[in-house]
N, C-alpha and C positions, 0 to 999 in steps of 0.2 A: 502494499500499501506503499504512504505518505511517511518516507525518510522524515524522519523528524529532530529537530536540534537540539541546540544547548544553549539557550537564551541568557543574552549578557546583556549589562544597561551600556556597554560599551559601543556592545554592535548596532544598539539601537541610536544611541547617540551619534556613530558616523554615520550611519543612514539617512537621521535627519540632514544633516550635513551637507550628502552630498546629495540629497532628493533635488529631483527637477523639475517639486512643481513650480516655481513662480518663472522657470522658464523656458515652462510648455507653449504652446504656440502654432500656427497653422504649417500643415508640411503634409507632403503627400508619403512617407516609406517608412512604416512600425514594425517593429521586429517584440514578440512577443515570446513567452517561454513555457516549457511545461517540463513534468514528468512521468514514469511509469508508475501509472495506476489504470483498474479498470474502467475508472468515468474519465481518463482525462484519452483514451486512447485515441477516442475522432479526434484529439487535434491533429493525431500523424496521417491517419487517416484520409483526412482535409487534408492537408498539404501533399504530401503522399499524390493522392487521386486530381491532385489539384481545382478542387472546391473553392477550399479559402482563398486562390491564384483566381478562381472565376468572380465572385463576389466580391472583391479585391477591386477587380478590370470594371465592375461594375461600378464601382461608384469614384474608377478616377484613380487610387494608391496602393499602394504595395505593404502586406505584408508579410513578413517572414516569422515562416512560426520554426522556435527551433527546441530541440530535444534537450536541454542537462542531465544528467546522472545524477547529481544532489539535490533534492529535493529542500531542502535549507539553502542552502545555494544560491538556485533559482529565485526562491523567495528573496534573497538576500539581496540582487541583482536587480531585481526589481524594482527593489526599495532602494537601490543607488541612483537609480536612474538609467539603468542600463538597458531594459525593457520599457516595455510602455506597458506589457500585460502580462498575469502572469497565473498556471494555475496551480490556485493554494485551498488549504480549508478552513470557513470562517473560523474558527480559532486564530489561526496564526494566521490567517490577512486581521485580527484583533488585532497582537500583541509582535507583531514584526513591522510589515509597513504603516499600522498605525498609531500603535503605541510609538514608534519612531520616526513617528512627526511627517509621514506621508500621506499624507489624503486619500484614499482607495477607494474605487467604485466595482460593488459587487454586478457586474455587467450581468452574466451568464450563469444563475443558481443554476448547476448539469443537473446533479445529482444528491443525497444522502447515505451513509448508512444502513442497513437492515439487516446486518448479521451480518456484514468482514470485520469490524472487530471484536473483540471476545476474552473473556475471562477460562482460563481452563483450569482444575485442580487435581492432583495426578488420587486417585482415587475414586471407585462407584460410587454410581447413586449418593455424590455429595452434593450439596447446598451450597449458596453464596456466606452464608452466615459462616460457613466452617472455612470461611478463610481468617475468622478473628486467631491470630495472637502467630500466622503465619508472614512467613517474610513473600512477595510478589515478585516476580519478576517484571520488567518492562519497561521500558525506555522513558526516562523523565521527563518530566513535561512536554510527554507528547498528546494526542487525543485521547492514547490509553491508559493514561494518566489521569485525563481527565473522564472515561469510561469508566474507570475503577472506578471513582469518588463516589458517581453518580450512581455507580451499582451497588456502594459499601448504604448511601445512604438510604438506598430502598429498604435496606432490611434491619436498619435503625444502627446502623454502624456507620464510625467514620474511620478517616487515614493513617487515627489514631492507633485504628485496633491491629492495623498491621505493620507490617514494614518491609516500605518502598525498597524493591533495589535495582538501583540503575543500572542497563545489560545492553546492550549494540542488539540492534533488530537481526545485526548478522550473525549475533551468535547466540539468539534467543530459544534456536533447535537444540543446539550442541546443547545449551545449558543444561535443558529441559529432561534434556534424558540424566545427567547426573543426578544423586540420590540427594545432594544439597539443594536442591531448588525441589520444591511443594506446588507452586503455584504459577502459571504466567500470564497476560494480558496483552495482547497483541492484535495483527492483523491479518485478513489474508494476503499473500499465500500461505504464512506462517500459521494461520489457526490452524487453518484444515488440516497442515499436518501435528502440530500437538496435537489436535483433538483426533486424530487418528490412531493415537499411542493406545495400546491396550491400558484396559484398568485408570482410564483418567475421563472428569466430567467437566463440560464446559459446563459453567451455572451459571451466567450473563451475557446478554451480549445485543449487539447495538441496536435490534431488530426490540427491546425494550425500552427504550428511547432515540422514539423514530423521529427521526427531520433535528435531530441534535450535531452531529457531525455530517456535517453541510460538504460538499464538494464544488466551488465555485471559479470562475473564469475574471481574475479582479485587474481591475484596470488603472493608470492616472488617472484621478477626477479631472484634472486643468488641463491630462491632455486630451478628455473625450468632451470635457465642453468646449472647447474651440477646434476640435474636431469630430465634429457627431458622425460623420462621416465612415471613419475608423469602426465605432460602435458596431451601427449600425452591416457593414460590411461581415464583424465579426458572428454578430447575430447568427443575420442571415446565413452563411457556408453554414455554423452549429445547426440551425435545425434539417436544413439539408441533409448535414450526413444523421442526425439523429433521425428523420424517414428512412433514408438508405436502411443506417444498420438494426434498426427494430422491427424491418418491412422480415414477413412467413416467407420469402424470399429465396429463391437459388443467389442472385444481388446482396440479399441480406445477412443469409448464410454466409456468403466469401467476403464479407464488409469484417465480419466477425471475425472468417478466420484470419483474414490479412491481422486484423488486432491484435489475436491470439498469437501468431506469429511474433508479431513487431515487440509484444513484452513476451517475448518468452515463455510462451507457450502454446500449449494446445486447445483444441476451440471447445471439448467439454469442459476441462480443467477453467476456459478465458468465461464460460457462460454460468459455468457455477460461479465470478464471484460477481456478471452482470444477476445474478441471484438475488444473491444476495445484500445489491447496492440497489437504494429504488432510485433510477433511472426518469429523468422530466422529458421523456421524449418529443413531447410537443412545449410549445411555448403555452398554449394554456396551460396546462399543468405546470408549470415553472410562476407562473403568475400566479393561481391559485396560492398558492403556497407561498411569493416571496411576500403579497400582503396580506395576509392568514395575519390572523394574531399569536399561532403560535411563534413566532419567527422572532420579532424583542423581547418574548418571553426566552428563549433558551439565548440569547445574544447577555442579559441581566444574569444566567445562571454561568455564561461561559464569562463575559467580564468578572464576577464574583471569582472562580476559579483563580483566573489570572495575575487578577490582584494580591488571594490569596496565598498564589504560588509565587510572587516577583517579578509575573511578566507585563505588567505596564511600565514597568523604571521605574529606579530608583525614588524618585521625586515623587510620585504618582498617591496622593494623600486620602485616596478611593477609589471603589468601583467606578465610580464615575466618572473619572480622572481623563478618560477617552469617550469622547461625545461621536453616536453612530443614530440613522437618522434612515427612514424607512419610509414606506412607500404612505400615503395619506397623510404626511405633514410630524410619523407620527417620530419620538425621537426620544435616544436616553443618554445622560449623562451630559458631561459637558458641554452645551449647547454653543458655548465662545470658542470649542476644541474640540469642532466634524473632524473628524479622520476616517470614521469610516461609513459607505452609504450601501444601501442595501436599495436599487434604482429599478426599482420592473418597468422602465419606460422602452426600452428597445426591447426585452423579451414581450411586453406586451404590442408591439408595433405589428413583431413576428404575428401573434396569435391574429390578427388583426387583416396579417396578407400586407402589408404596408411597404414590405421592402423589397 
């Protein structure tokens, strides 16, 4: 899934220093980046099959779609102004660019994890409550960490009741094979590997907090304001790709096979990951989610977790340090410091056939 980061206040400060918010202007060439994850493979498909180019040319611009190998580095580069847009989760959009001072807009709400992230305990017939007193290996300060915290809440526990053991995503599967590791929180395809181990129990997954781990295409707000055709082209391309890949046709299967291969897996595994991902294949569905009451509520939870774990910056006085805006004039946090905007305008244009 999404490789997480080691958050540092210094990184956020440098990101703000090198941000190109003030320098944004009318232009005709744009760069966006993405990393490998089931919900973001459509960008690779759209780039390689010329769909992004087609939509860019429609609006007289160029869009260069770049794959980066490191998820955190991709967001850092976007935050530093090296890219105009980047694929990232809602939590990382808040805690890296927004907390770093870069005004960013969630242009496309692509999906939310609906089982792709989960918690596994060694032993049969275990429950989430059995985590009490156990070490839990995960990538600290990632969406896995958030998932653990939210899961514990559902059974009246907190992080104080477990011991979080920071473990690289590259080491999690191997670590789970050792006797010392009792439980892990991770994402697919790692989750599928550990859950397939004999004598274990998957006790919680993201389908139990639907709509909270969200995958986005985030763009620089000033760049979007100065260049609305950039937003139109990206959004138009995205929903053309969605239509193709979701079709129960030979073309749809070929698209999914292409994405599977590009992500280093086979069609069966890729479709299993898609099954645990609530993809918004239509703009209408994405807009309904983006304007719903749940999104602000979710981001309030994310902001609290982020503040409690020091992810909003050293000087952040409260969970309200970073302002966020949503549809219908809804805002949260510091209105004088609005840095993360969930703007359904372009998805609505796609839904209305206006792109």
